[in-house]
Legacy VTK file of the C-alpha trace (Angstrom):
# vtk DataFile Version 3.0
C-alpha trace
ASCII
DATASET POLYDATA
POINTS 282 float
-66.461 -54.553 113.580
-63.389 -56.757 113.209
-59.913 -55.282 112.692
-56.798 -57.037 111.503
-53.343 -56.533 110.076
-52.811 -60.220 109.364
-53.397 -61.773 105.956
-54.420 -65.160 107.341
-57.066 -63.658 109.593
-58.325 -61.451 106.765
-58.804 -64.472 104.535
-60.498 -66.430 107.288
-62.998 -63.662 108.028
-63.809 -63.135 104.346
-64.186 -66.893 103.822
-66.556 -67.077 106.787
-68.656 -64.276 105.285
-68.810 -66.068 101.951
-69.800 -69.301 103.721
-72.817 -67.375 105.042
-73.719 -66.464 101.454
-72.647 -62.824 101.754
-71.242 -60.768 98.885
-68.050 -58.821 99.640
-67.763 -55.088 98.982
-64.325 -53.500 99.250
-63.288 -49.866 99.753
-59.486 -49.416 99.526
-58.172 -46.232 101.142
-54.989 -44.649 102.456
-56.757 -43.553 105.621
-57.311 -40.020 106.960
-60.923 -40.806 106.120
-63.390 -38.102 105.147
-66.913 -37.906 103.773
-65.711 -38.893 100.303
-64.497 -42.229 101.632
-67.563 -42.651 103.802
-69.881 -42.100 100.838
-68.203 -45.098 99.191
-68.560 -47.128 102.391
-72.266 -46.328 102.542
-72.698 -47.329 98.922
-70.846 -50.582 99.574
-72.987 -51.170 102.654
-76.173 -50.704 100.616
-75.323 -53.409 98.063
-72.919 -55.783 99.863
-73.460 -58.289 102.631
-69.940 -57.884 104.016
-67.969 -54.636 103.750
-64.165 -54.502 103.961
-62.214 -51.246 104.183
-58.450 -51.258 103.847
-56.171 -48.538 105.185
-52.715 -48.659 103.685
-50.497 -45.669 102.895
-48.830 -47.308 99.926
-45.127 -46.400 99.770
-44.829 -47.744 96.219
-46.917 -44.922 94.771
-44.844 -42.115 96.292
-41.685 -40.900 94.566
-38.652 -39.735 96.551
-39.308 -36.227 97.818
-43.095 -36.616 97.806
-45.205 -36.533 100.948
-45.172 -40.175 102.079
-43.753 -39.390 105.508
-46.130 -36.517 106.224
-49.199 -37.970 104.533
-52.110 -37.481 106.994
-52.657 -40.451 109.292
-55.462 -40.719 111.861
-55.855 -44.415 112.739
-58.013 -44.009 115.848
-60.427 -41.625 114.133
-60.516 -43.853 111.047
-61.445 -46.857 113.159
-64.270 -44.956 114.843
-65.614 -43.707 111.502
-65.538 -47.190 110.001
-67.367 -48.648 112.970
-70.015 -45.932 112.832
-70.467 -46.501 109.086
-71.158 -50.205 109.527
-67.885 -51.605 108.178
-67.569 -55.316 108.935
-63.795 -55.636 108.603
-61.020 -53.046 108.730
-57.790 -54.322 107.192
-54.647 -52.282 107.865
-51.580 -54.214 106.690
-48.045 -53.217 107.580
-45.759 -52.262 104.687
-43.110 -54.934 105.519
-45.809 -57.614 105.360
-47.390 -56.182 102.219
-44.076 -55.715 100.406
-41.438 -58.270 101.427
-37.894 -56.941 101.346
-37.174 -58.700 98.041
-40.456 -57.657 96.369
-39.616 -57.358 92.657
-42.872 -57.212 90.700
-44.087 -54.161 88.822
-47.388 -53.707 86.977
-47.420 -51.225 84.101
-50.836 -50.324 82.741
-50.095 -48.716 79.384
-52.180 -46.155 77.542
-54.303 -44.729 80.330
-51.200 -43.789 82.349
-49.328 -41.849 79.669
-50.636 -38.352 80.456
-51.815 -36.501 83.527
-50.562 -37.996 86.769
-48.645 -40.646 84.854
-46.572 -38.012 83.067
-45.960 -35.860 86.145
-45.370 -38.792 88.545
-43.835 -41.587 86.401
-43.690 -44.271 89.117
-47.057 -43.491 90.638
-49.396 -45.765 88.706
-47.140 -48.842 88.691
-47.202 -48.505 92.485
-50.970 -48.039 92.523
-51.525 -51.015 90.213
-49.317 -53.332 92.267
-51.075 -52.394 95.507
-54.578 -52.690 94.044
-53.766 -56.087 92.494
-52.394 -57.388 95.797
-55.396 -56.069 97.713
-57.811 -57.671 95.234
-55.992 -60.982 95.622
-56.023 -60.717 99.399
-59.601 -59.520 99.897
-61.129 -61.217 96.825
-64.076 -58.810 96.682
-67.128 -59.049 94.467
-67.267 -55.259 94.140
-64.646 -52.534 94.633
-65.571 -48.909 95.243
-63.453 -45.979 94.011
-64.144 -42.237 93.795
-64.368 -40.270 90.550
-62.143 -37.501 91.968
-59.221 -39.771 91.103
-60.366 -40.003 87.485
-57.163 -41.448 86.043
-56.838 -43.960 88.878
-60.350 -45.180 88.075
-59.329 -45.655 84.433
-56.225 -47.576 85.540
-58.169 -49.855 87.883
-60.831 -50.497 85.230
-58.138 -51.565 82.748
-56.328 -53.629 85.396
-59.529 -55.530 86.171
-60.233 -56.126 82.486
-56.732 -57.086 81.403
-55.955 -59.409 84.322
-59.432 -60.955 84.555
-60.082 -59.968 88.151
-63.629 -61.135 88.983
-64.413 -57.744 90.508
-67.119 -55.244 89.602
-65.822 -51.669 89.698
-68.269 -49.189 91.240
-67.428 -45.489 90.861
-68.776 -42.932 93.320
-69.217 -39.260 92.496
-66.814 -36.635 93.815
-67.856 -35.284 97.206
-67.238 -31.589 97.823
-67.249 -29.239 100.781
-69.847 -26.483 100.838
-67.330 -24.112 99.204
-66.869 -26.470 96.250
-63.428 -27.884 97.068
-63.253 -31.623 96.413
-62.674 -33.563 99.609
-59.129 -34.889 99.897
-56.951 -36.031 102.766
-54.354 -33.535 101.513
-56.727 -30.625 102.163
-55.429 -30.837 105.734
-52.183 -29.278 104.460
-53.925 -26.067 103.345
-53.640 -22.890 105.393
-56.730 -20.632 105.383
-55.140 -18.486 102.659
-54.106 -21.550 100.644
-57.644 -22.862 100.825
-59.022 -19.556 99.562
-56.670 -19.765 96.584
-57.473 -23.449 96.026
-61.130 -22.625 95.398
-60.069 -21.384 91.969
-59.686 -25.049 90.967
-63.371 -26.075 91.252
-64.428 -22.645 89.927
-62.275 -23.041 86.818
-63.545 -26.563 86.195
-67.132 -25.366 86.562
-66.402 -22.571 84.083
-65.035 -25.118 81.597
-68.162 -27.221 81.972
-70.305 -24.152 81.353
-68.322 -23.348 78.197
-68.863 -26.897 76.932
-72.564 -26.747 77.723
-72.789 -23.468 75.764
-71.367 -25.237 72.733
-67.559 -25.177 72.941
-66.342 -28.489 71.543
-62.628 -27.785 70.962
-60.548 -29.556 73.654
-57.553 -27.264 73.197
-59.668 -24.138 73.564
-61.087 -25.427 76.837
-57.623 -26.389 78.092
-56.210 -22.955 77.236
-59.065 -21.108 78.913
-58.885 -23.270 82.051
-55.123 -22.930 82.389
-55.484 -19.143 82.004
-58.183 -19.055 84.701
-56.041 -21.092 87.095
-52.848 -19.138 86.528
-54.597 -15.777 86.846
-55.938 -16.987 90.202
-52.362 -17.537 91.373
-52.150 -21.319 91.080
-49.228 -23.252 89.616
-50.642 -25.630 87.001
-49.184 -29.092 86.408
-51.792 -29.864 83.760
-55.315 -29.046 82.627
-56.245 -31.739 80.121
-59.431 -32.567 78.284
-59.622 -36.362 78.131
-61.917 -39.230 77.377
-62.718 -40.482 80.885
-62.228 -44.128 79.882
-59.026 -43.898 77.799
-57.474 -40.721 79.292
-56.607 -39.569 75.752
-57.542 -36.178 74.303
-60.551 -36.590 72.016
-60.834 -34.756 68.727
-64.047 -33.181 69.956
-65.824 -32.841 73.298
-68.546 -35.477 73.559
-70.539 -37.004 76.442
-68.025 -38.846 78.640
-65.339 -36.219 78.072
-63.754 -34.758 81.213
-61.382 -31.965 82.085
-58.813 -33.102 84.643
-56.416 -30.715 86.359
-53.618 -30.738 88.899
-52.419 -27.588 90.626
-50.058 -26.584 93.373
-51.152 -24.256 96.151
-48.101 -23.414 98.192
-46.595 -26.821 99.002
-49.873 -28.682 98.496
-50.753 -30.475 95.282
-54.433 -30.929 94.475
-56.237 -32.785 91.683
-59.813 -32.499 90.496
-61.901 -33.080 87.393
-65.308 -32.451 85.896
-67.363 -34.244 83.260
-67.886 -31.600 80.586
-70.980 -33.152 79.040
-73.260 -35.609 80.743
-74.418 -38.683 78.838
-77.877 -38.183 77.301
LINES 1 283
282 0 1 2 3 4 5 6 7 8 9 10 11 12 13 14 15 16 17 18 19 20 21 22 23 24 25 26 27 28 29 30 31 32 33 34 35 36 37 38 39 40 41 42 43 44 45 46 47 48 49 50 51 52 53 54 55 56 57 58 59 60 61 62 63 64 65 66 67 68 69 70 71 72 73 74 75 76 77 78 79 80 81 82 83 84 85 86 87 88 89 90 91 92 93 94 95 96 97 98 99 100 101 102 103 104 105 106 107 108 109 110 111 112 113 114 115 116 117 118 119 120 121 122 123 124 125 126 127 128 129 130 131 132 133 134 135 136 137 138 139 140 141 142 143 144 145 146 147 148 149 150 151 152 153 154 155 156 157 158 159 160 161 162 163 164 165 166 167 168 169 170 171 172 173 174 175 176 177 178 179 180 181 182 183 184 185 186 187 188 189 190 191 192 193 194 195 196 197 198 199 200 201 202 203 204 205 206 207 208 209 210 211 212 213 214 215 216 217 218 219 220 221 222 223 224 225 226 227 228 229 230 231 232 233 234 235 236 237 238 239 240 241 242 243 244 245 246 247 248 249 250 251 252 253 254 255 256 257 258 259 260 261 262 263 264 265 266 267 268 269 270 271 272 273 274 275 276 277 278 279 280 281
């Protein structure tokens, strides 16, 4: 496995792979890798001739007072996991190289960013979009692999690819969960044993919402109200619990296949997000 922080070397290694007729699969991450990331790497490995993983804790998507400085970082472990998973190239740029001091470009993806994380964290998705666009331009992948746990991010990246004509196929992997049901997240490392016990109310409440929908509940507001009540009664602070169309991130008039319930909660000082598709496509 090759590793680099340098843009020129990255481009040279990708160009060499393409010269051998290999397709390029790309898994962008912020490191602190877990099985959720590795499931995407394995999927990329199964369909791509050359797999690139990036590790970049993107300062542009953190607001002042958020957890940029304490965000989990485990570079040596990440390198070992990537090598074991068959990654061909690990790209870990430095922030000063990625964002020159006079960097002045912002990318606003309207519509899909208006609710959920976009409403709670107003600068988050412009930072995500700028980083993803730069990474696509640097890596120039054929396919990019993202996880469904970050439902709104997936919608943003899909729109970014469409609107800016990136020649990239978006591949979405399913949410990976621990045996207790908690969605895997690098931020789970913040949870104390008691916090984790409380956090399990999040996947339980989402599963209950899905069961209500499968029993015939089609009113988005009724599902939101019931889910928020479940979460608050479990002792969680709720940022939002929104029924949305998974593609547009807008509340539908009625729950249909492709409708999701996305939620963000706070457990102590830790903020967790998760979602569930309420009705599967026929």
